[in-house]
C-alpha positions as CSV (number, residue, x, y, z in Angstrom):
1,M,-19.7,45.9,17.0
2,V,-17.2,44.1,13.5
3,N,-14.4,45.6,15.1
4,S,-14.7,44.9,18.4
5,A,-15.4,40.6,16.7
6,K,-12.4,40.9,15.1
7,S,-10.5,42.5,18.3
8,H,-12.6,39.7,20.2
9,L,-11.3,36.6,17.8
10,N,-7.5,38.1,17.4
11,T,-7.4,38.2,21.4
12,L,-9.0,34.1,21.3
13,T,-6.7,32.5,19.1
14,K,-3.2,34.8,20.6
15,F,-2.5,35.4,17.0
16,A,0.9,37.0,16.9
17,N,1.8,38.2,13.3
18,Y,5.2,36.7,11.8
19,K,7.2,37.9,9.1
20,K,10.6,36.0,9.2
21,F,11.1,32.3,10.8
22,D,14.7,31.1,11.1
23,V,16.2,27.1,10.0
24,L,17.1,26.0,13.1
25,H,18.0,22.4,11.4
26,E,17.7,21.5,7.9
27,P,17.9,17.5,6.8
28,L,20.7,17.0,4.1
29,P,19.4,17.3,0.1
30,C,18.0,15.1,-2.1
31,D,20.2,12.4,-3.9
32,R,18.9,12.9,-7.6
33,S,22.7,10.9,-8.4
34,D,20.0,8.5,-10.7
35,D,17.0,9.1,-13.1
36,R,14.1,7.3,-10.6
37,P,11.3,8.6,-9.8
38,L,12.2,10.5,-6.2
39,I,9.1,10.5,-3.7
40,I,9.8,13.5,-1.1
41,F,7.0,13.1,1.9
42,G,6.7,16.1,4.0
43,I,5.1,15.5,7.4
44,K,4.3,17.8,10.0
45,S,5.4,16.3,13.9
46,M,6.4,18.2,17.1
47,P,9.4,17.4,19.5
48,A,7.4,15.0,21.7
49,K,6.5,12.2,19.0
50,R,10.1,10.6,18.3
51,A,8.0,7.4,19.2
52,M,5.6,8.1,16.3
53,R,8.5,9.5,13.3
54,D,10.1,5.7,14.5
55,A,7.5,4.1,13.5
56,I,6.4,5.6,10.1
57,R,10.1,5.0,9.2
58,N,10.0,1.9,10.0
59,T,6.7,1.2,8.6
60,W,5.1,2.8,5.3
61,L,9.0,4.5,5.1
62,D,11.4,2.2,5.1
63,M,13.9,2.5,2.5
64,N,14.6,-0.4,1.4
65,Y,10.3,-0.9,0.5
66,W,11.1,1.5,-1.6
67,S,14.2,0.7,-2.8
68,A,12.3,-2.5,-4.2
69,L,9.7,-0.5,-6.0
70,R,13.3,1.3,-7.7
71,V,11.4,4.6,-6.2
72,N,13.9,7.2,-3.9
73,I,12.4,9.1,-1.0
74,H,13.5,11.5,0.9
75,I,11.8,12.3,4.6
76,V,11.3,15.9,6.0
77,F,10.0,15.0,9.7
78,L,8.7,19.1,9.9
79,I,9.0,20.5,13.1
80,G,8.7,23.5,15.7
81,Q,10.1,24.0,19.1
82,T,8.6,23.5,22.4
83,P,10.5,24.5,25.8
84,G,12.8,21.8,26.6
85,S,12.4,19.7,22.9
86,Q,15.6,18.1,22.6
87,L,16.0,16.7,18.8
88,D,19.7,16.2,18.4
89,D,20.6,12.6,18.8
90,E,17.1,11.8,16.6
91,I,19.0,14.2,14.0
92,E,22.2,12.9,14.4
93,M,21.4,9.7,14.1
94,Y,18.3,9.8,10.7
95,D,19.2,13.4,9.8
96,D,15.5,13.4,8.3
97,I,14.1,17.2,10.7
98,L,13.6,20.1,9.6
99,Q,13.4,22.5,12.7
100,I,12.2,25.8,12.4
101,N,12.6,28.5,15.0
102,I,9.0,28.7,15.3
103,T,6.4,27.4,18.9
104,E,4.5,24.4,18.2
105,S,0.6,25.7,17.9
106,H,-1.8,24.5,15.6
107,Y,-2.0,28.6,14.3
108,L,1.1,28.1,12.7
109,L,0.9,25.0,10.7
110,P,0.8,26.8,7.6
111,V,4.5,28.3,8.7
112,K,5.6,24.2,8.0
113,D,3.7,23.9,4.8
114,R,5.8,26.6,3.1
115,W,8.9,26.1,4.8
116,S,8.4,22.3,3.0
117,V,7.5,24.2,-0.2
118,V,10.9,25.7,0.4
119,F,13.0,22.8,1.1
120,C,11.6,21.4,-2.1
121,F,12.1,23.2,-4.6
122,G,15.9,24.9,-3.1
123,H,17.3,21.0,-2.2
124,C,15.1,18.6,-4.5
125,L,14.9,19.8,-7.7
126,K,17.6,18.2,-10.2
127,K,18.7,21.7,-12.7
128,G,16.4,22.7,-14.8
129,G,13.4,22.0,-12.7
130,H,12.8,18.5,-12.6
């Protein structure tokens, strides 16, 4: 009985056990050229939600606001893929997108969490781990 329930749940959720996810685009590393505090914003998004990303960039993540507070910020939108999605213009304009080679799905949101941590540790820490 337990095995049939487990099999049913796997079928229901269409779970696929992926092991490796490649990065299609990585934004520039964090700017750590001064001693001001750094806040890294990792925001999960989807390719079709450009208007929402633009609204975030132009409101609560406006660089001018944070500079006035003497705080450096680094924005990273974590995005997968959907058929026909084009992010080239947005990547060229803002370079704040970390695009992962996954199909957008609620079941793969932990992959975005993992890559936000990988990006922070690999591209935002000063030497010595700070």
